[in-house]
N, C-alpha and C positions, 0 to 999 in steps of 0.2 A: 419469737414468731415462728410458727410452724406452717409449712406448705403442705397442702394435700396433694395427692397423686394427680388429681384432675388439674389443679393449678399448675403443677410442674409440666404436665403434658401440653397445656395451653401455651405456656411460655415457650417451651421447646418448639411447638408448631409455628409460633410467631417468628422465632429466630430462623428456623429452616425456611419459612416462606419468604423472609426478607432476603436471605442469601440466594435462594433459587430465583427470585424475581429481580435481582440486582442487574444493572446494566453493565456489560463488559464488551470490549472490542479488542481484538488482537491484530497487529500488523506483522507480517512475516516478509522477509526479503529472500529473493533468489538472485544472487550476484554471479552471473556466469561470464563476467568480463575477464576473469583471471587475475585482475588487479583492482585496486580501489576499495574504498570502504563506504558502504551505504550508511547514511545517517537519517534518523528520524528526529525532526526538530519541531518544538512547539515554543514560540516566543524566543526567549533566551536560553531555553533548556534543551540539551541534547538528550533525547529519551532512549535512543538506541544507536549503537555502532554496528548494526547488522544483525544483532540477535533479535529474536521475536520479542515484541513489546505488547503487554496487555494493560489496557486502561480499565480501571474499575469506575466506570462512568463514561460520559461523553468524551470523545477525543476530537476537539475542535481546533481549527486554525493550525493545522499540522502540515509540515512539508517533508518530503523525502528526496534525497539526491544521492549520487555516488560520485565521489571525487577520486582523483589519483589515476584515472585511466588516461594513458598517454599514447600518442600516435605510433610510437615505435615498439609497443609491447608485443612480444612474440605470442603470448597466450591469446591475445586478442586476434592476431592474424590467423591463428588456427581456426577460430570460429567464424571469421568473416572475410569475404572478399572486399577489396577497397571500396567498391560501389555500394556495399550493404550498409555502411555506417560511417559517419564522420566523427572523428575524435578531436576534441579541442585540447591543446596542451594546457597544463597547469591544473590548479585546484579549483573547486567550486568556492564561491563566496559563501559566507555563513547563511545567507538567505537564498542560496541557489543561483546567484549571479554566475553567468557563463556556463551553466550546465542545464541539462534536461531536469525538469522539476515535476514532481508529483505533489499535487495539493489535495488535501483531504479533510473532511469533517465527518467523523463517524458518530452518529447520534440516533438514539431510538426516537420513534415518533412520539410526540407528546399528546396526551389525551385531549388537551384544549386546542390542538392544531397550531401551536406557536412555532413549531419547526416541521420540516418536511422529510426528516430522516437523514440519511447519509448522502454525501455528494463528493465525488472525486474527479480530478481532471489531470491532464498532462500539459505543462506549460513550457514552450520554447520561445516565447515572445520576450523581447528585450525588457529588462536587463538579463533575462535568462537566455540560454543559447543551447541548441542541440549539441550534445557531446556523446551520448550513447543511445542506442535504441532502448526503449522502455515500454513496459506494459503493466497494467494492474487488472486484477479481477476480484470481485467480491466472493467470499467463501462463507458458507453457513447461512445462506440466504441470497437471493438474486444470483444463483449459481451461474457462473460464466459471464455475467454482465461485467464489462470493463472496457478498456481502450488500449490502443497500441500506437506507438510513434516510432518510425524508423528513418526519419529524415528531417532536415531543417524546415521544411515546408508543411509538416504535419500540423493539423489543427483539430484534433478530435474534440467533439462536444463533451462537456461534463456529463458524467453518468451518475444517476441517482439510484438509491436503493431504500425502500421503505420497510425493510424487514428489521425487527429488533435484534440487537446483539450481533449484527453482521461483522465479519472480519474481512481483512484485505490482504492480498498477496501482491507484492510489487516485485517485478523482475527487471533487472538491468542487463543490457547486452543480449537481449532476446533476439534470436535469428528468425526472420520470417521464412515460412515454408509454404509451398503451393497449397497444401491442405488448409492451412490457416486462412488463406484468402477465401476458400470456399465456405468454411464454417464460421468465419469471423474470428480474428486472432484471439480475442479474450476467451471465447468459448473453447477454442482449441487448447490453449494453455491451461485452462481450468481442468480440462479432461486429462491432461498430461500428469496431473498430480502435483504435489508440493515441490518436486525437484530438489535442488540442493539448497539447504538453508545455510546462510553464512553466519 
């Protein structure tokens, strides 16, 4: 069997088109706690221990947390006054028990309308518990949209994004600053850039 040049070009274009049109989402962490290990978990699988994670397709029913931040950590004290954040001793449970939890589903809009894109929130309701200040922001679409939590009574609304292939940056032990209050914390931290990846 012999392929013509035209057939070869058509096959190559189809392969390139499939790769270019593929759904992808990346989650990055900024852990400025000075201690602890961020984790990205989906079901029973740990997808990341703080390194960037890229999903080739939808990234649904995924949680993120940072464990190992203790109340007597000197690196933490350099970043925060005692009133800025409450640290709970001990480790997070595998499903985020006793810790600040980020819940996310990163998914492209479907042509038939069966899903509404990406949705992310911060959860400190029982069995979860505030242990570190946290924020998230979308990157590569819905720039700066996100949420911030810096205390046990925070209850930010879930934030959606309807842009295909959107990515997410999650920051733990983020310190609120006056300018963040004026701009909206998520927009401020998105403008700061990627920060330090763990």
